[in-house]
C-alpha positions, -999 to 999 in steps of 0.1 A, spaced: -75 108 -494 -112 99 -500 -129 70 -486 -147 44 -508 -185 47 -505 -208 17 -510 -235 23 -536 -260 6 -512 -262 22 -477 -255 -1 -448 -286 -19 -435 -305 -15 -468 -312 -41 -494 -307 -32 -530 -344 -33 -536 -369 -18 -510 -406 -11 -513 -414 26 -510 -449 32 -498 -466 65 -506 -494 71 -480 -519 98 -472 -513 99 -435 -479 83 -432 -474 89 -395 -506 70 -387 -496 42 -410 -462 39 -393 -480 36 -360 -503 9 -375 -473 -10 -389 -456 -9 -355 -487 -21 -337 -497 -48 -361 -464 -60 -376 -440 -50 -349 -423 -25 -372 -394 -4 -358 -387 30 -371 -351 38 -381 -354 73 -396 -379 101 -403 -377 134 -422 -406 157 -414 -412 187 -437 -422 221 -423 -458 214 -433 -458 183 -411 -458 157 -439 -433 129 -438 -408 134 -466 -391 101 -460 -391 75 -433 -376 40 -430 -391 12 -410 -382 -25 -406 -407 -53 -405 -395 -89 -399 -359 -80 -409 -369 -61 -441 -366 -24 -447 -394 -4 -461 -394 33 -470 -425 55 -465 -435 90 -473 -467 111 -472 -483 118 -505 -469 149 -523 -494 157 -551 -473 186 -563 -446 160 -573 -472 134 -584 -463 111 -555 -497 96 -548 -507 65 -528 -533 39 -535 -562 60 -521 -555 87 -546 -547 64 -575 -578 42 -571 -559 11 -558 -526 -6 -559 -511 -33 -582 -485 -43 -556 -488 -68 -528 -463 -69 -499 -457 -105 -487 -447 -110 -451 -437 -142 -433 -446 -141 -396 -441 -166 -367 -479 -164 -358 -499 -154 -389 -532 -161 -372 -526 -136 -344 -512 -109 -367 -541 -114 -392 -566 -110 -364 -548 -79 -350 -547 -63 -385 -584 -67 -389 -591 -54 -354 -569 -24 -361 -587 -14 -393 -575 -36 -421 -600 -52 -445 -599 -89 -453 -592 -96 -490 -586 -133 -487 -592 -154 -455 -564 -173 -438 -562 -209 -450 -536 -236 -455 -521 -234 -491 -509 -262 -514 -474 -247 -514 -469 -252 -476 -479 -218 -462 -508 -207 -441 -517 -173 -456 -543 -147 -462 -544 -111 -474 -556 -78 -461 -558 -42 -473 -544 -17 -448 -564 15 -441 -542 34 -466 -549 10 -495 -517 -12 -494 -523 -49 -498 -504 -73 -475 -502 -110 -479 -495 -125 -445 -481 -160 -441 -464 -186 -420 -446 -216 -434 -463 -247 -420 -449 -275 -443 -415 -280 -458 -419 -293 -493 -398 -294 -524 -405 -273 -555 -413 -305 -573 -440 -313 -548 -454 -278 -551 -456 -282 -589 -473 -315 -585 -499 -301 -562 -504 -271 -585 -510 -293 -614 -535 -313 -594 -555 -281 -588 -560 -278 -625 -565 -315 -633 -603 -314 -630 
């Protein structure tokens, strides 16, 4: 008698970011320090590279691996940048933003209050991944967001 197996492993969402990083172990330590990430799993290859790791930030699971050029698995540093931004809601965006910068991230967009009810800013981590960091500061409807958006372009 065989057991039924879920197509999505327990604890994983159906869609998870998978970050390729030159120096994944250091990145995991950075994410733990800055974002409070917890590590769930790590596979280390005989050459010391991380073949696969899973971390959790603010209740969301991310997968991470070192670059493996022989398989064309390359991160932003090797590809000349990234087209993806990871958006994270945090209880205290100001403190986390400051800690990210103090820990080696570069500011892309300063923190400020946004028309859509968030206080947010963006950084690039030392491995080239872009993070949009935010806290919700105002509860507003989608209609109000649209109105404010339209007003931005009214001039």
